[in-house]
PDB file of N, CA, C and O in Angstrom:
ATOM      1  N   MET A   1      90.909 112.746  39.591  1.00  0.00           N
ATOM      2  CA  MET A   1      89.915 112.657  38.542  1.00  0.00           C
ATOM      3  C   MET A   1      88.603 112.164  39.151  1.00  0.00           C
ATOM      4  O   MET A   1      88.601 111.217  39.937  1.00  0.00           O
ATOM      5  N   SER A   2      87.504 112.795  38.794  1.00  0.00           N
ATOM      6  CA  SER A   2      86.194 112.426  39.316  1.00  0.00           C
ATOM      7  C   SER A   2      85.707 111.142  38.664  1.00  0.00           C
ATOM      8  O   SER A   2      85.987 110.871  37.496  1.00  0.00           O
ATOM      9  N   ARG A   3      84.988 110.376  39.426  1.00  0.00           N
ATOM     10  CA  ARG A   3      84.440 109.126  38.932  1.00  0.00           C
ATOM     11  C   ARG A   3      82.935 109.280  38.782  1.00  0.00           C
ATOM     12  O   ARG A   3      82.264 109.795  39.677  1.00  0.00           O
ATOM     13  N   TYR A   4      82.417 108.840  37.667  1.00  0.00           N
ATOM     14  CA  TYR A   4      80.988 108.895  37.412  1.00  0.00           C
ATOM     15  C   TYR A   4      80.337 107.575  37.789  1.00  0.00           C
ATOM     16  O   TYR A   4      80.929 106.509  37.622  1.00  0.00           O
ATOM     17  N   TYR A   5      79.117 107.655  38.296  1.00  0.00           N
ATOM     18  CA  TYR A   5      78.331 106.473  38.608  1.00  0.00           C
ATOM     19  C   TYR A   5      77.099 106.479  37.722  1.00  0.00           C
ATOM     20  O   TYR A   5      76.440 107.511  37.600  1.00  0.00           O
ATOM     21  N   PRO A   6      76.772 105.355  37.101  1.00  0.00           N
ATOM     22  CA  PRO A   6      75.558 105.321  36.272  1.00  0.00           C
ATOM     23  C   PRO A   6      74.317 105.336  37.147  1.00  0.00           C
ATOM     24  O   PRO A   6      74.311 104.749  38.229  1.00  0.00           O
ATOM     25  N   ALA A   7      73.277 105.998  36.692  1.00  0.00           N
ATOM     26  CA  ALA A   7      72.000 106.022  37.400  1.00  0.00           C
ATOM     27  C   ALA A   7      71.021 105.091  36.696  1.00  0.00           C
ATOM     28  O   ALA A   7      71.328 104.535  35.641  1.00  0.00           O
ATOM     29  N   TRP A   8      69.861 104.927  37.277  1.00  0.00           N
ATOM     30  CA  TRP A   8      68.869 104.013  36.711  1.00  0.00           C
ATOM     31  C   TRP A   8      68.418 104.448  35.325  1.00  0.00           C
ATOM     32  O   TRP A   8      68.128 103.603  34.479  1.00  0.00           O
ATOM     33  N   ASN A   9      68.354 105.741  35.081  1.00  0.00           N
ATOM     34  CA  ASN A   9      67.853 106.236  33.803  1.00  0.00           C
ATOM     35  C   ASN A   9      68.977 106.582  32.823  1.00  0.00           C
ATOM     36  O   ASN A   9      68.730 107.256  31.823  1.00  0.00           O
ATOM     37  N   GLY A  10      70.187 106.138  33.090  1.00  0.00           N
ATOM     38  CA  GLY A  10      71.299 106.349  32.179  1.00  0.00           C
ATOM     39  C   GLY A  10      72.087 107.622  32.404  1.00  0.00           C
ATOM     40  O   GLY A  10      73.077 107.858  31.712  1.00  0.00           O
ATOM     41  N   ILE A  11      71.677 108.446  33.350  1.00  0.00           N
ATOM     42  CA  ILE A  11      72.409 109.675  33.644  1.00  0.00           C
ATOM     43  C   ILE A  11      73.605 109.341  34.519  1.00  0.00           C
ATOM     44  O   ILE A  11      73.482 108.586  35.484  1.00  0.00           O
ATOM     45  N   GLN A  12      74.753 109.897  34.187  1.00  0.00           N
ATOM     46  CA  GLN A  12      75.936 109.664  35.007  1.00  0.00           C
ATOM     47  C   GLN A  12      75.999 110.698  36.116  1.00  0.00           C
ATOM     48  O   GLN A  12      75.704 111.875  35.909  1.00  0.00           O
ATOM     49  N   VAL A  13      76.392 110.237  37.305  1.00  0.00           N
ATOM     50  CA  VAL A  13      76.405 111.080  38.496  1.00  0.00           C
ATOM     51  C   VAL A  13      77.810 111.114  39.068  1.00  0.00           C
ATOM     52  O   VAL A  13      78.466 110.077  39.178  1.00  0.00           O
ATOM     53  N   LEU A  14      78.272 112.294  39.432  1.00  0.00           N
ATOM     54  CA  LEU A  14      79.584 112.431  40.066  1.00  0.00           C
ATOM     55  C   LEU A  14      79.546 111.914  41.494  1.00  0.00           C
ATOM     56  O   LEU A  14      78.535 112.039  42.185  1.00  0.00           O
ATOM     57  N   ARG A  15      80.639 111.341  41.920  1.00  0.00           N
ATOM     58  CA  ARG A  15      80.764 110.844  43.293  1.00  0.00           C
ATOM     59  C   ARG A  15      80.477 111.955  44.299  1.00  0.00           C
ATOM     60  O   ARG A  15      79.788 111.731  45.294  1.00  0.00           O
ATOM     61  N   GLU A  16      80.997 113.136  44.046  1.00  0.00           N
ATOM     62  CA  GLU A  16      80.802 114.270  44.956  1.00  0.00           C
ATOM     63  C   GLU A  16      79.321 114.624  45.087  1.00  0.00           C
ATOM     64  O   GLU A  16      78.861 114.997  46.166  1.00  0.00           O
ATOM     65  N   ASP A  17      78.581 114.505  43.986  1.00  0.00           N
ATOM     66  CA  ASP A  17      77.151 114.789  44.029  1.00  0.00           C
ATOM     67  C   ASP A  17      76.397 113.738  44.848  1.00  0.00           C
ATOM     68  O   ASP A  17      75.450 114.066  45.564  1.00  0.00           O
ATOM     69  N   LEU A  18      76.821 112.471  44.740  1.00  0.00           N
ATOM     70  CA  LEU A  18      76.195 111.417  45.545  1.00  0.00           C
ATOM     71  C   LEU A  18      76.467 111.635  47.026  1.00  0.00           C
ATOM     72  O   LEU A  18      75.580 111.427  47.854  1.00  0.00           O
ATOM     73  N   ILE A  19      77.668 112.047  47.366  1.00  0.00           N
ATOM     74  CA  ILE A  19      77.997 112.307  48.767  1.00  0.00           C
ATOM     75  C   ILE A  19      77.158 113.467  49.293  1.00  0.00           C
ATOM     76  O   ILE A  19      76.626 113.398  50.401  1.00  0.00           O
ATOM     77  N   THR A  20      77.042 114.524  48.506  1.00  0.00           N
ATOM     78  CA  THR A  20      76.217 115.668  48.902  1.00  0.00           C
ATOM     79  C   THR A  20      74.766 115.245  49.091  1.00  0.00           C
ATOM     80  O   THR A  20      74.119 115.655  50.054  1.00  0.00           O
ATOM     81  N   PHE A  21      74.253 114.426  48.175  1.00  0.00           N
ATOM     82  CA  PHE A  21      72.884 113.920  48.278  1.00  0.00           C
ATOM     83  C   PHE A  21      72.711 113.065  49.529  1.00  0.00           C
ATOM     84  O   PHE A  21      71.720 113.203  50.245  1.00  0.00           O
ATOM     85  N   ALA A  22      73.673 112.184  49.791  1.00  0.00           N
ATOM     86  CA  ALA A  22      73.587 111.265  50.929  1.00  0.00           C
ATOM     87  C   ALA A  22      73.552 112.012  52.269  1.00  0.00           C
ATOM     88  O   ALA A  22      72.938 111.536  53.224  1.00  0.00           O
ATOM     89  N   TRP A  23      74.194 113.159  52.342  1.00  0.00           N
ATOM     90  CA  TRP A  23      74.271 113.910  53.592  1.00  0.00           C
ATOM     91  C   TRP A  23      73.270 115.064  53.669  1.00  0.00           C
ATOM     92  O   TRP A  23      73.243 115.782  54.669  1.00  0.00           O
ATOM     93  N   SER A  24      72.448 115.256  52.636  1.00  0.00           N
ATOM     94  CA  SER A  24      71.572 116.426  52.596  1.00  0.00           C
ATOM     95  C   SER A  24      70.348 116.309  53.506  1.00  0.00           C
ATOM     96  O   SER A  24      69.885 117.316  54.041  1.00  0.00           O
ATOM     97  N   GLU A  25      69.822 115.108  53.689  1.00  0.00           N
ATOM     98  CA  GLU A  25      68.608 114.889  54.479  1.00  0.00           C
ATOM     99  C   GLU A  25      68.675 113.510  55.122  1.00  0.00           C
ATOM    100  O   GLU A  25      69.538 112.705  54.774  1.00  0.00           O
ATOM    101  N   PRO A  26      67.761 113.230  56.067  1.00  0.00           N
ATOM    102  CA  PRO A  26      67.693 111.873  56.619  1.00  0.00           C
ATOM    103  C   PRO A  26      67.431 110.844  55.513  1.00  0.00           C
ATOM    104  O   PRO A  26      66.760 111.143  54.525  1.00  0.00           O
ATOM    105  N   MET A  27      67.957 109.652  55.685  1.00  0.00           N
ATOM    106  CA  MET A  27      67.887 108.608  54.673  1.00  0.00           C
ATOM    107  C   MET A  27      66.452 108.286  54.268  1.00  0.00           C
ATOM    108  O   MET A  27      66.188 108.046  53.089  1.00  0.00           O
ATOM    109  N   ARG A  28      65.518 108.276  55.223  1.00  0.00           N
ATOM    110  CA  ARG A  28      64.130 107.944  54.878  1.00  0.00           C
ATOM    111  C   ARG A  28      63.526 108.995  53.945  1.00  0.00           C
ATOM    112  O   ARG A  28      62.722 108.653  53.078  1.00  0.00           O
ATOM    113  N   ASP A  29      63.899 110.261  54.106  1.00  0.00           N
ATOM    114  CA  ASP A  29      63.384 111.318  53.239  1.00  0.00           C
ATOM    115  C   ASP A  29      63.983 111.221  51.835  1.00  0.00           C
ATOM    116  O   ASP A  29      63.282 111.405  50.840  1.00  0.00           O
ATOM    117  N   LEU A  30      65.273 110.933  51.764  1.00  0.00           N
ATOM    118  CA  LEU A  30      65.925 110.768  50.460  1.00  0.00           C
ATOM    119  C   LEU A  30      65.332 109.585  49.710  1.00  0.00           C
ATOM    120  O   LEU A  30      65.053 109.670  48.514  1.00  0.00           O
ATOM    121  N   ALA A  31      65.143 108.480  50.426  1.00  0.00           N
ATOM    122  CA  ALA A  31      64.599 107.272  49.803  1.00  0.00           C
ATOM    123  C   ALA A  31      63.187 107.521  49.282  1.00  0.00           C
ATOM    124  O   ALA A  31      62.831 107.042  48.205  1.00  0.00           O
ATOM    125  N   ALA A  32      62.387 108.263  50.032  1.00  0.00           N
ATOM    126  CA  ALA A  32      61.026 108.565  49.599  1.00  0.00           C
ATOM    127  C   ALA A  32      61.036 109.402  48.320  1.00  0.00           C
ATOM    128  O   ALA A  32      60.173 109.230  47.460  1.00  0.00           O
ATOM    129  N   LYS A  33      62.000 110.299  48.194  1.00  0.00           N
ATOM    130  CA  LYS A  33      62.090 111.146  47.005  1.00  0.00           C
ATOM    131  C   LYS A  33      62.352 110.338  45.742  1.00  0.00           C
ATOM    132  O   LYS A  33      61.873 110.697  44.666  1.00  0.00           O
ATOM    133  N   ILE A  34      63.109 109.251  45.863  1.00  0.00           N
ATOM    134  CA  ILE A  34      63.451 108.481  44.668  1.00  0.00           C
ATOM    135  C   ILE A  34      62.680 107.164  44.579  1.00  0.00           C
ATOM    136  O   ILE A  34      62.906 106.382  43.657  1.00  0.00           O
ATOM    137  N   GLY A  35      61.779 106.910  45.518  1.00  0.00           N
ATOM    138  CA  GLY A  35      60.882 105.770  45.427  1.00  0.00           C
ATOM    139  C   GLY A  35      61.492 104.431  45.797  1.00  0.00           C
ATOM    140  O   GLY A  35      61.228 103.425  45.139  1.00  0.00           O
ATOM    141  N   MET A  36      62.300 104.408  46.836  1.00  0.00           N
ATOM    142  CA  MET A  36      62.834 103.138  47.327  1.00  0.00           C
ATOM    143  C   MET A  36      62.903 103.188  48.840  1.00  0.00           C
ATOM    144  O   MET A  36      62.703 104.245  49.439  1.00  0.00           O
ATOM    145  N   SER A  37      63.182 102.056  49.461  1.00  0.00           N
ATOM    146  CA  SER A  37      63.250 102.029  50.923  1.00  0.00           C
ATOM    147  C   SER A  37      64.583 102.603  51.387  1.00  0.00           C
ATOM    148  O   SER A  37      65.566 102.610  50.645  1.00  0.00           O
ATOM    149  N   ASP A  38      64.600 103.081  52.621  1.00  0.00           N
ATOM    150  CA  ASP A  38      65.834 103.652  53.162  1.00  0.00           C
ATOM    151  C   ASP A  38      66.919 102.585  53.315  1.00  0.00           C
ATOM    152  O   ASP A  38      68.105 102.882  53.173  1.00  0.00           O
ATOM    153  N   VAL A  39      66.519 101.353  53.602  1.00  0.00           N
ATOM    154  CA  VAL A  39      67.488 100.256  53.732  1.00  0.00           C
ATOM    155  C   VAL A  39      68.149  99.974  52.380  1.00  0.00           C
ATOM    156  O   VAL A  39      69.366  99.808  52.296  1.00  0.00           O
ATOM    157  N   ASP A  40      67.333  99.923  51.328  1.00  0.00           N
ATOM    158  CA  ASP A  40      67.881  99.676  49.993  1.00  0.00           C
ATOM    159  C   ASP A  40      68.790 100.814  49.541  1.00  0.00           C
ATOM    160  O   ASP A  40      69.820 100.570  48.913  1.00  0.00           O
ATOM    161  N   LEU A  41      68.421 102.046  49.851  1.00  0.00           N
ATOM    162  CA  LEU A  41      69.257 103.184  49.478  1.00  0.00           C
ATOM    163  C   LEU A  41      70.594 103.133  50.211  1.00  0.00           C
ATOM    164  O   LEU A  41      71.641 103.390  49.617  1.00  0.00           O
ATOM    165  N   ARG A  42      70.560 102.802  51.499  1.00  0.00           N
ATOM    166  CA  ARG A  42      71.808 102.685  52.261  1.00  0.00           C
ATOM    167  C   ARG A  42      72.696 101.583  51.674  1.00  0.00           C
ATOM    168  O   ARG A  42      73.908 101.759  51.550  1.00  0.00           O
ATOM    169  N   LYS A  43      72.090 100.446  51.315  1.00  0.00           N
ATOM    170  CA  LYS A  43      72.850  99.347  50.706  1.00  0.00           C
ATOM    171  C   LYS A  43      73.468  99.782  49.380  1.00  0.00           C
ATOM    172  O   LYS A  43      74.599  99.413  49.064  1.00  0.00           O
ATOM    173  N   LEU A  44      72.724 100.560  48.614  1.00  0.00           N
ATOM    174  CA  LEU A  44      73.234 101.060  47.342  1.00  0.00           C
ATOM    175  C   LEU A  44      74.434 101.973  47.561  1.00  0.00           C
ATOM    176  O   LEU A  44      75.438 101.864  46.858  1.00  0.00           O
ATOM    177  N   PHE A  45      74.332 102.874  48.537  1.00  0.00           N
ATOM    178  CA  PHE A  45      75.460 103.753  48.854  1.00  0.00           C
ATOM    179  C   PHE A  45      76.678 102.945  49.290  1.00  0.00           C
ATOM    180  O   PHE A  45      77.795 103.217  48.850  1.00  0.00           O
ATOM    181  N   VAL A  46      76.467 101.959  50.147  1.00  0.00           N
ATOM    182  CA  VAL A  46      77.585 101.128  50.626  1.00  0.00           C
ATOM    183  C   VAL A  46      78.235 100.395  49.454  1.00  0.00           C
ATOM    184  O   VAL A  46      79.461 100.306  49.384  1.00  0.00           O
ATOM    185  N   SER A  47      77.426  99.872  48.538  1.00  0.00           N
ATOM    186  CA  SER A  47      77.994  99.149  47.393  1.00  0.00           C
ATOM    187  C   SER A  47      78.810 100.056  46.491  1.00  0.00           C
ATOM    188  O   SER A  47      79.709  99.588  45.792  1.00  0.00           O
ATOM    189  N   MET A  48      78.505 101.366  46.497  1.00  0.00           N
ATOM    190  CA  MET A  48      79.244 102.325  45.684  1.00  0.00           C
ATOM    191  C   MET A  48      80.392 102.972  46.454  1.00  0.00           C
ATOM    192  O   MET A  48      81.145 103.773  45.901  1.00  0.00           O
ATOM    193  N   GLY A  49      80.520 102.622  47.730  1.00  0.00           N
ATOM    194  CA  GLY A  49      81.585 103.205  48.540  1.00  0.00           C
ATOM    195  C   GLY A  49      81.282 104.613  49.036  1.00  0.00           C
ATOM    196  O   GLY A  49      82.193 105.370  49.368  1.00  0.00           O
ATOM    197  N   ILE A  50      79.994 104.960  49.085  1.00  0.00           N
ATOM    198  CA  ILE A  50      79.570 106.276  49.557  1.00  0.00           C
ATOM    199  C   ILE A  50      79.205 106.167  51.034  1.00  0.00           C
ATOM    200  O   ILE A  50      78.380 105.335  51.410  1.00  0.00           O
ATOM    201  N   VAL A  51      79.807 106.991  51.862  1.00  0.00           N
ATOM    202  CA  VAL A  51      79.509 106.991  53.296  1.00  0.00           C
ATOM    203  C   VAL A  51      78.262 107.826  53.513  1.00  0.00           C
ATOM    204  O   VAL A  51      78.221 108.998  53.140  1.00  0.00           O
ATOM    205  N   ALA A  52      77.248 107.229  54.111  1.00  0.00           N
ATOM    206  CA  ALA A  52      75.984 107.923  54.368  1.00  0.00           C
ATOM    207  C   ALA A  52      75.921 108.369  55.820  1.00  0.00           C
ATOM    208  O   ALA A  52      76.760 107.997  56.641  1.00  0.00           O
ATOM    209  N   ARG A  53      74.914 109.170  56.117  1.00  0.00           N
ATOM    210  CA  ARG A  53      74.719 109.667  57.485  1.00  0.00           C
ATOM    211  C   ARG A  53      74.511 108.493  58.431  1.00  0.00           C
ATOM    212  O   ARG A  53      73.938 107.476  58.038  1.00  0.00           O
ATOM    213  N   PRO A  54      74.965 108.620  59.663  1.00  0.00           N
ATOM    214  CA  PRO A  54      74.687 107.565  60.638  1.00  0.00           C
ATOM    215  C   PRO A  54      73.208 107.557  60.993  1.00  0.00           C
ATOM    216  O   PRO A  54      72.516 108.562  60.829  1.00  0.00           O
ATOM    217  N   LYS A  55      72.730 106.423  61.477  1.00  0.00           N
ATOM    218  CA  LYS A  55      71.335 106.321  61.876  1.00  0.00           C
ATOM    219  C   LYS A  55      71.072 107.179  63.096  1.00  0.00           C
ATOM    220  O   LYS A  55      71.946 107.382  63.938  1.00  0.00           O
ATOM    221  N   GLY A  56      69.830 107.685  63.174  1.00  0.00           N
ATOM    222  CA  GLY A  56      69.419 108.421  64.364  1.00  0.00           C
ATOM    223  C   GLY A  56      69.574 109.879  64.319  1.00  0.00           C
ATOM    224  O   GLY A  56      69.247 110.565  65.288  1.00  0.00           O
TER     225      GLY A  56
END
């Protein structure tokens, strides 16, 4: 069964979609798209149990 994650604006997001997002581009580019730092985005992924791309 898929697990939903709440977003800042109340939209629920599937775990699979977060994983796809996390691996789609470098972390700094993803963070810029949503208006936060890459460090904060990585911390958010870790807190949700989402494995992000390695650095570099």
